N, C-alpha and C positions, 0 to 999 in steps of 0.2 A: 504492500499500500504506500502510496506517494506520500511524503510528508513536506508539504510547501511551507517553505520558510517566509513567513508574512511580513512585509516590510512597510505596512502603511503608519504605523502608530507614530514613527519618529516626528515628521512634521506635524502630523496631523492633532497631535496631543494638547498643543498650546492654546488657550484661549487668549488671543494676540491681538496685535493691533489690527491684525487683518480683518479679524472678526469684528470689530469696533467699527472700523471704517464701513465694511461693509453693511453693518447696521445701520450706520448714520447716513448712507447713500438712499437707505429706504425707510428713512423716518426717524433713525435717532436708535438710542441703546435702552429705551425704558421700555417697562413692559405696560405703560399706560399712554394714552393719547392726549392732546394737547390740551384737553379740557380735564384731563384726570381720570377719563373712564378706561377701565380694561377693555383689551382687544374683545370685540365680539364673539360670542360662542357659538352663533347661528350655524347650523349645519345644513347641507342638502339633504332634502328627502331623496333617499335612496330608494332603488327597487330591487328586492331580495331576487325577484325572478327574473333578473334583467338577462338578455341573451349575451352573455360574455363575448362570444364569437365576433361581435360586433363592436368590441372595444379593443384598443389596443395599449401598450403601455411601453413608456420610458422611464427605465430604473437607472438611476444613479448610484455607483456604489464603486468601492476599491477593488484594485487588480487583485486576483486570486483570491478573493473574499468569498467566493460562492464557485459551484462547479462550472467548468467551461461550458457544459451543453445545457445550462439552465434554461435558456430560452426554448430549447426544444422540448424539455422536460413540461415545461408551463404549457406551451402550445399541445402537447399530448393529453394533459390531464385537464386543462381548462378551456382550450380552445382561442387562448389569446394569444395575438401575436406580440414578444417582448422584445425591445432593443435595449443593450445595455450602453450606458454611457459611463467611462470610466471617470474618477477623479482619484488622483494620489494625496490629497490632503483635504481635512475638514476646510480649511481656508478655501481652497481651489473650488470645493462644492458649494460653499458661502457665497461667493464670488459670482456664481450662477444663479442660486436659489433666493437669495436674499436682494439683489439688485434690480430684477425685472419684477412686472407684474405677472408675467406667465413666462417661466422658465423652460417650459415645454416638459419639463419632468414630474410624471405621476408619483413614483415612489422614490426616496432617497434614503440611503444609509447613511447617518452621521451619527457622531458619537454623542451621549446624553447632552452635556452642557449645550452643544450647538444646536440641537433638536429643541431645549428649552429657548434659545434665544430666536429661533425661526417661530414658534410657538407665541412669544412675546411680541413678535411683529405681525400676528394676525395671520400669518402665510400657512397655518398646516389646518388642514380639516380634523375635528375631534373625529375620534373614533367611534365608529358603530359597532359594539361587541358582538351584536344578534347576527353580525356580519363574518364574523371571526370566531367560530365555535371553538378552534383550536386553542386559543387563549386558555382554555380549561388545561391545557399540557404544562402551562408556567407553571415553576414554584410559587408559591404565596409571597415569597420574599421576592420576588420581581415586581410586584406591586408596590413596592415600599422604597424605590429609588428618590432620592431627594428630588432632582430635576422633573420628576414627572409621577408624582404619588398617585396610585390608582390606574396609572397608563392611559389617561385620558386623550393624549394625543401622540404616543408613542409605544412600540412594542420593541422591549429589550432583544436585542440578536445575541450578542455575545456578553460575557461580563467577567471581571477578573480583578486583580489586584497587583501592587507593586512591592517588590522587597530586595531581598538580598541573594544574589546566585552565588556559589563559591564552591572551588575545589577542595573537598575534605582532605585530601591529600597533602595539600599545599597550604592549609589553615590550621596553626598548631590548635587554635582555641575558635570553635565554631563561632560563628557572630548571633548575639542575642539582642543588638541594638543598633539603631542609626549611627550612633556614635563609631560603631565600628568600621562603618564605610568613610565617616567623616574626619575619623582620628585612630587610622589604622595602627597596627603594632609596625616598627621600624622595618622590620624585615619583610614587610608587605607593600611598603610605599615603593610607587611604581609599578604595582600590579593592581592597583584598585582603579576602578571606574565610576565615574557619574554619568549621566544623561544631562545634557542642556537643553531638551526640551522646556520650555518655561514651567510650567507647573510641576513638572516632576524633578526638574533642578531644585526647585524651593522645597520640595516635598522632605526629605531627610530631615533639613534643618528646621522646619516649622513642627515638624512630629517630634523632635528631639526637645525643641523647646515648649512641649505643649500647647503648639496652638493650632488653629484650624488650618487646613489646607487652602481655605476659601477665604483666609483672613485679607481686610484690605486695611489693617490698621498701618500705619507708616512705621510706628516704633518696632512693632513686632516683624515687619519685613526688613527693618534695618537690624535687628538681632539677628536674624536668618541671615543677611547678607554677610554680617561680620562672620557668623561660622563657615560660609561657603568660601569667602576670600581666604581664611586660616588654611582650609582644606587645599586651595590651590595652591599657597604659598609654600607647603610642604612636598608639592608636586602631584596633585591629583590628577588624573587624566580623563578625558571625557570620551564618550564613545554612545553614541544612538543606536547603533546598526550592527556592527560586529562582536559586539560584546561575548555573546554566545561563542561563538567561532574561537575567539581569543581564550575563553576558559577551555574550550576543548583542546586546544593547543597546548594550554599551559601556560601562555603568555600573559593571561590575568589570573588573578587567585580570587577575587572577589568583586562582584558590580552588583550596581543597582539596575534591577532589570524588572521587565513586566514579566509576570507569572509565565505567560505563554511562550515566551521566549528564551525562557532558561532551559536548557538541553540536558533536562536529568535522565534523558536516555543513557547519558554517560553515567555510570555508576559512581563515578568518583564525584558527580556533580551534584549539589542539593541546592533545596530551595527554601527560603523561611522568610517570615514575616516578621519583624522586631518587634520587640515588647511594646515600643511607644503606639504601634499602631501604623496604618497605613491607608491608602485610599480604595474606593470601590468605583472603576470605571465600567462604562458599558456603551455599547455601539447598537444603535438603534434603528428601527425601521418607521419611515414617517410619510403620510400623503399629503401632497402639496393641496391646498385649498384651490388654486388653479386648475387641477385636474379634472378632465371632463371624461374621465373613466374611472370614478370612485368605486362602482362595483366590482371593477376588474382589479383595482388596486387592493382592495380588502380581500377578494378572492386569493391573490398573489401571496400577500401577508399569511392569510390562512393555510396557503399552501406550503410555504417555508415552515409553518410552526408544525407540521406533521411530523412525527417523531423519526420517521426513515429518511426525511429531507434533511432537518435541522442537524441529526446526529453529524452529517458530512463534515460541519465545522468542526467539532471535535476530532473527528477522526483523521482529517487531514491538515488542519492549520492549528491543531492542539491547543483551541481556545475553550475554555468552558462554554456552555450555553445554558440559559435560565429557563430550560426547557426540560422538566423531569422526565417526561417520556422520553425525550431524546437521547438524555443522559443515561436512561436505563437501556436503551438501543444500545449505545456505544458499550454499556457494561455486557451486555449478551453477545456482541458482537467480537468483542475485542480485548480480554480482560488483561492482555499483556501490555496493552497499550496505556491502561489505568496504571498498572502496576508501575509501568516504565518512567511516567509523566507525574509526577508525584501532584505537581499543581492541580490535575484534573480530578484529583481527588479531595480538593476543599468543598466544604458543605455549603449551601446557601447561607447557613446560619453564621458561618465563618467568615463568608465575604461579607455579610451585613454589617459586622465588626467595623468595616473600613467607613471612613467618610467619602461621601459622593463628590466628585467636582462638580461645581454648579458654574454657570455663565455669570461672570462679575460685571458685565457691562463696560462702562468706561474705566472703571476701574482696573480692567484687565491690561491696562498698559504699565500698572505698576510692575507687573510680572515681566513685563517685553524689556522695562527699564533695569530690573534689577537681573536678567537675563544678561542684558548689553553690559551693564558695569563688571558683571563677573568675567565676562568673554574679552573685555577691554584690559583686564587686570594683568599685568606683566608679571 
């Protein structure tokens, strides 16, 4: 079975200036209109008996995040023609989705905080649960994500956390804290990496200081910056893409990593979540309000939530899905996969201990500035 090493999360992760500018272009970064009213929750009246063969879908998604033959599968199952529009980053998706009245996209895959931002702009169709019966396959915890409690406008596609990925044979004492990354033993210096993606660069320091990863407090961010600068001064290395390969080769000993990118198929490599806690990230499926094919869009999401379909994600790109029936399917099909990839064994309850990253609107620029200042420091 192929194991696609998925490379979209690097630039997609930051809620950065690009998002702020994109939202500004379509009316600002606030969840209220100029008169203080919240975006309209009005929804189209949809026909549960619509002839789906007369509808078609444009689906925006990251490369390698779904089966290559997904359009053919959907056509066979639903009779709907599907065209795939690829975006490498959330920012690229937002540039299309949030800056025109009709992007031409029906269903978009975006990370949770970006779904939140789109909804705050009134650009998303509230979900019609009666048209997505497979929502019943989701874990109850999947409805508790901070950016969309109750799954009112988004359906989680994947979820996970961030932690420390390390070589057990090269680390004398297994890590327990984010301090082990920020201030490692002298013998590991030069073999430790962190990510530069804005919110994830700040995460270890903020969690070590017992602050929220969504903080916008200047004093707290200043303290986090001081810790990050100290780490850079002793020689911290930065890698958002190849850290897993470096661990595999022994070129790195300990790295900050997204769980799905920690190559625990190598028995020498372990993954752990520091005692101070971490995040809970999620990628979602949303329906654009401008879509003229909303019945087909709901049917598409319902199809994805079929356990035999959704299980493809864990089996091929090694990310957990918030779909209990799909994870049960993975367990039935490939126990060895679960045994080798320990992050896949994390339970929803364990994941829910993490703090969901949310959209910060204009305050996102504070994280952009922090990242820029760390990068510029010699």
